[in-house]
N, C-alpha and C positions, 0 to 999 in steps of 0.2 A: 101193658108189656104187651105186646103183637105174640103169637106163638105160632107156631107151626100146623099145627091142626087140634081140637078139640080132644079127640083119645088117643093116647099115645101109650108107649111101654114103657115098664123100666127095670131096673131087675133092684132088688128089694134081697138086704143079707139078713141070715139073723144076727142078732142082737150077741145073743151071749159068745158067738165067738170071736167077739174083737175083746173079751175080759178075759178072757182063757192066752195069758202070755202065751207062747213060741220058748221051747229052750234054744238058747243063745251060744251059749257056749258052745268052744270047738275048738280042738285042740291046735299045739303048732304045725303041723302038717297034715291037719284033719278037712272035713269035707261038711259048706255050712247045709244045715237044713231046706228046708222049698217049707215056704207055707203056700196052704189052699182055703180057701177060704168058695161057699157054698152061694146060691144064688137062684129065686125064683121069679121067671119074668112074669111083671104085675097089669094088666090093663089098667088102663084109671084114666080119668076125665076133665076137663077142668067144670067149673061154675064158674058162669058173671054171674059179677057186679061190678055196684057201679055206688058213686059219690058224688052230687050233686054241691059248690061254696060259690052259693053270688056274690059278686067281688063287686065292689061300689063302683061307678062311673069314676069316679076323684081319684079314686087309688092305680085307673088305669092310666086315667090321663096324667098322672103325677109321675107315674112310672115312664113313661113312653118321653116327658122331660128329662129322664137319669141318662147321663150317659153308661156309654155299655161299659165301658171299666173304672170305674170312679178314683180310680190308685195307679198310677206311675207302674208301680209293678203287679201286679193284676194282670194273667193270662183270661183270654178270653174266651166264654163259658158257648162251646158248640150244643146244642139243644135240636 
């Protein structure tokens, strides 16, 4: 999966804020409460990982011989 850069920043939210239910009751002419969430900008980076899976040549040849859309009602896949 391509990424824009190896180093990036994201907002980290305290988990406890999401487990405290806010007061949501409001009167007929009342004003609703506002909620605020705090976050900390956290730097991070990606790590390179990889796997290799050998595919037998016969499997590649069989796949090339198959139609791209084997049933009439399937949509072609975008790769």
